[in-house]
Legacy VTK file of the C-alpha trace (Angstrom):
# vtk DataFile Version 3.0
C-alpha trace
ASCII
DATASET POLYDATA
POINTS 265 float
36.575 -166.778 17.519
38.750 -163.437 18.540
37.842 -160.675 15.963
40.558 -158.114 15.384
40.718 -155.364 12.601
43.378 -154.344 10.960
43.744 -150.765 9.708
46.545 -148.803 7.566
46.137 -145.499 6.778
47.166 -142.930 4.382
47.493 -140.650 7.477
47.402 -142.155 10.964
44.328 -141.102 13.418
45.660 -141.444 16.443
42.427 -142.109 18.358
41.126 -145.351 19.330
37.658 -146.071 18.158
35.094 -147.013 20.431
34.522 -150.878 21.248
37.963 -151.420 20.082
41.117 -151.287 21.975
44.297 -150.434 19.763
47.159 -152.605 20.328
50.781 -153.566 18.841
50.883 -156.593 18.121
53.936 -159.515 16.194
51.146 -162.212 16.099
50.357 -163.615 12.600
46.824 -163.902 12.085
44.501 -165.547 9.699
43.469 -162.987 6.854
39.566 -163.322 6.424
38.688 -160.526 4.092
39.762 -156.992 3.241
38.219 -153.799 1.903
38.666 -150.712 1.249
36.576 -147.564 2.751
36.873 -143.644 2.675
37.664 -143.440 6.576
38.571 -144.836 9.922
35.111 -144.565 10.899
33.656 -147.068 7.806
36.448 -149.357 8.239
34.685 -150.020 11.539
31.493 -149.991 10.675
31.860 -152.377 7.496
34.788 -154.301 7.334
33.078 -156.639 9.310
29.970 -157.264 7.111
30.713 -156.679 3.790
34.043 -154.886 2.052
33.041 -152.571 -0.579
35.421 -150.876 -2.412
35.232 -146.726 -2.650
38.005 -143.668 -3.220
40.116 -145.272 -0.479
42.052 -143.379 1.950
42.127 -146.093 4.717
42.355 -149.993 3.791
40.971 -152.469 5.977
41.915 -156.233 6.853
39.340 -158.458 9.237
41.634 -161.001 11.113
40.959 -164.165 12.729
42.617 -166.449 14.854
46.576 -166.356 15.432
48.677 -168.433 13.557
50.414 -170.013 16.810
53.591 -171.003 14.997
54.825 -167.903 13.249
55.572 -164.482 14.316
55.891 -161.075 12.445
59.222 -159.488 13.006
57.660 -155.705 13.201
54.991 -154.884 15.126
51.838 -153.756 13.751
49.252 -151.457 14.588
45.681 -153.705 15.092
42.040 -152.856 16.845
40.662 -155.688 18.976
36.719 -155.849 19.654
36.458 -155.409 23.135
32.577 -155.212 23.782
29.417 -153.295 22.775
29.283 -150.709 25.192
30.305 -147.192 24.179
31.533 -143.961 26.253
30.556 -140.802 25.398
32.062 -138.913 22.743
34.052 -136.503 23.789
36.585 -135.206 20.688
34.597 -133.975 17.947
37.996 -134.106 15.753
38.953 -137.659 16.739
37.453 -139.685 14.068
37.952 -137.199 11.196
41.041 -138.094 9.465
42.372 -136.998 6.166
40.004 -135.386 4.512
40.865 -134.805 0.499
37.677 -132.095 -0.005
39.374 -129.701 2.029
41.956 -127.059 1.866
42.017 -125.959 5.558
40.063 -127.183 8.749
39.366 -125.383 12.154
37.462 -126.924 15.581
33.761 -126.692 14.969
32.298 -124.104 17.713
29.894 -126.399 20.055
26.909 -124.734 20.779
28.315 -121.486 18.931
26.535 -119.089 17.047
27.482 -118.948 14.173
29.233 -122.890 14.163
32.178 -121.724 12.104
33.631 -118.096 12.816
32.731 -115.450 9.774
36.103 -113.423 8.542
35.696 -111.361 5.739
36.720 -113.282 2.779
36.552 -116.456 3.955
33.601 -119.001 3.273
33.531 -121.842 5.686
31.150 -125.235 5.557
30.855 -127.489 7.895
31.976 -131.011 7.167
31.022 -134.200 9.199
31.840 -138.059 9.278
28.292 -139.693 9.840
28.008 -142.636 11.858
28.728 -145.050 9.218
31.510 -143.524 8.204
31.019 -141.300 4.875
31.265 -137.807 4.676
28.665 -135.168 4.521
28.997 -131.181 3.752
26.282 -129.160 5.477
26.318 -125.322 5.756
27.043 -122.655 8.191
23.863 -121.090 8.497
23.723 -118.727 11.576
20.601 -120.600 12.766
22.499 -124.196 12.991
23.676 -124.995 16.148
25.678 -128.435 17.026
24.772 -129.762 20.256
25.533 -133.547 21.639
22.961 -136.202 22.489
23.409 -138.520 25.355
21.157 -141.285 23.564
22.642 -141.786 20.148
26.025 -140.900 22.267
26.512 -138.847 18.752
27.076 -134.775 17.802
23.901 -133.343 16.487
23.827 -130.686 13.690
20.568 -128.942 14.241
18.192 -126.438 11.724
15.313 -125.501 13.297
13.283 -122.515 12.035
9.928 -121.535 10.649
11.660 -121.986 6.972
12.412 -125.681 7.598
13.798 -128.316 9.525
17.166 -130.749 9.634
18.829 -133.010 12.141
21.749 -134.573 11.400
23.930 -137.025 13.552
27.809 -137.612 13.434
30.608 -138.650 14.967
32.906 -136.258 13.763
33.204 -132.831 12.496
35.030 -129.885 11.483
35.037 -125.938 10.033
36.441 -126.130 6.286
37.489 -124.190 3.910
37.107 -125.768 0.630
36.404 -125.535 -3.364
35.535 -127.977 -6.065
38.590 -128.824 -7.554
39.073 -132.237 -5.285
35.391 -133.257 -4.937
33.546 -131.471 -7.751
29.532 -131.002 -7.575
27.144 -133.213 -9.827
25.144 -130.541 -12.127
22.817 -128.264 -10.433
19.399 -129.575 -11.925
16.365 -126.963 -11.973
13.590 -126.493 -9.427
9.465 -126.833 -10.508
8.435 -123.427 -11.310
4.960 -124.233 -12.316
3.779 -122.196 -15.294
6.904 -119.915 -14.883
9.784 -120.147 -17.245
12.940 -122.140 -15.335
16.046 -119.986 -16.571
19.361 -122.020 -15.602
21.687 -120.617 -13.034
24.980 -119.081 -13.866
28.423 -120.749 -11.621
30.934 -118.780 -9.893
30.115 -115.573 -11.198
28.511 -112.681 -9.382
25.231 -112.210 -10.755
23.971 -116.193 -10.814
20.865 -114.795 -13.346
21.382 -113.695 -17.317
19.166 -111.085 -16.116
19.554 -108.770 -12.809
15.842 -107.797 -12.043
15.205 -112.355 -11.478
15.200 -113.955 -8.397
16.160 -117.323 -7.785
14.360 -120.452 -6.908
15.992 -123.268 -4.783
15.714 -126.392 -3.181
17.628 -126.449 -0.303
18.173 -129.844 2.477
16.327 -127.967 5.065
12.680 -127.723 3.804
11.765 -131.424 2.800
11.435 -130.676 -0.705
9.567 -127.418 -0.833
10.996 -125.053 -3.459
12.243 -121.851 -1.541
11.971 -118.231 -3.550
14.216 -116.044 -2.190
13.783 -112.734 -2.005
17.647 -111.376 -3.588
18.030 -110.369 -6.597
20.284 -112.545 -8.703
22.312 -109.603 -9.399
23.817 -109.720 -5.897
24.088 -114.169 -5.679
26.819 -115.786 -6.459
26.639 -120.300 -6.519
29.884 -122.076 -5.585
30.630 -125.640 -5.639
32.194 -126.778 -2.283
33.246 -130.215 -1.067
30.828 -131.759 -3.316
27.878 -129.617 -2.671
26.364 -126.031 -4.244
26.465 -123.033 -2.004
24.217 -120.053 -2.736
25.508 -116.538 -1.292
23.489 -113.490 -1.290
24.491 -110.237 -0.507
26.954 -109.314 2.045
25.629 -112.164 4.100
28.576 -113.882 5.569
27.888 -117.913 4.819
26.319 -119.896 1.986
23.328 -121.798 2.055
23.482 -125.285 0.725
21.490 -125.436 -2.767
20.488 -128.843 -4.228
18.322 -127.438 -6.987
17.861 -123.948 -8.548
16.512 -121.812 -11.588
16.307 -117.907 -12.207
12.772 -116.845 -12.616
LINES 1 266
265 0 1 2 3 4 5 6 7 8 9 10 11 12 13 14 15 16 17 18 19 20 21 22 23 24 25 26 27 28 29 30 31 32 33 34 35 36 37 38 39 40 41 42 43 44 45 46 47 48 49 50 51 52 53 54 55 56 57 58 59 60 61 62 63 64 65 66 67 68 69 70 71 72 73 74 75 76 77 78 79 80 81 82 83 84 85 86 87 88 89 90 91 92 93 94 95 96 97 98 99 100 101 102 103 104 105 106 107 108 109 110 111 112 113 114 115 116 117 118 119 120 121 122 123 124 125 126 127 128 129 130 131 132 133 134 135 136 137 138 139 140 141 142 143 144 145 146 147 148 149 150 151 152 153 154 155 156 157 158 159 160 161 162 163 164 165 166 167 168 169 170 171 172 173 174 175 176 177 178 179 180 181 182 183 184 185 186 187 188 189 190 191 192 193 194 195 196 197 198 199 200 201 202 203 204 205 206 207 208 209 210 211 212 213 214 215 216 217 218 219 220 221 222 223 224 225 226 227 228 229 230 231 232 233 234 235 236 237 238 239 240 241 242 243 244 245 246 247 248 249 250 251 252 253 254 255 256 257 258 259 260 261 262 263 264
């Protein structure tokens, strides 16, 4: 049986997906099942398996055999599966799509330091689309790098220093300016401070702790669950929500560190 995928967009992506050929068709097809996904990539990845309703930006319909006796008046853009072999990706923004969590985007710096430019008064984060079509927010740490893997045929966001390791493969990415208005953050939980008192952090305030002499202890995504004790005093720190994740800004450093949990100690 031929497999066709009908993808309806709130904003049309002009790049044909891998293994799928974009065609304009006036044929009327049998509808097998429908699903709603966040991104076009999620539609490609999931729709043939099991439709899973989500916060929909893309509506997908899996089509079966054409109905020979019926023809559609208006051609529809559909995607036909043509094989399993994938070519190397060359366009990092092609499958990014419309992102409701961000206000503005610019191109990611490939093998650049930093990945996103440092600009006074502008806090960039890195937003990527993963292989399964979900989105992920990551920080613009000066130690991060973007590279390409010929093995996975995906780009890689990599952090590797003495303090931690992180490797994330993705199919599309952008530098983004965001806040928590459209994609709010979950409450920021406390870290394990042992015998010391874990005081709550203050949000969106320069001076992230009640007492300026306190320090922030945090859990981030780069060091496998170990609590990291930030040396910077709380008086110089600020915690802000961007695209569903918390970021810790300290002193005159021009990027925030993605923070999973935090306490004032």
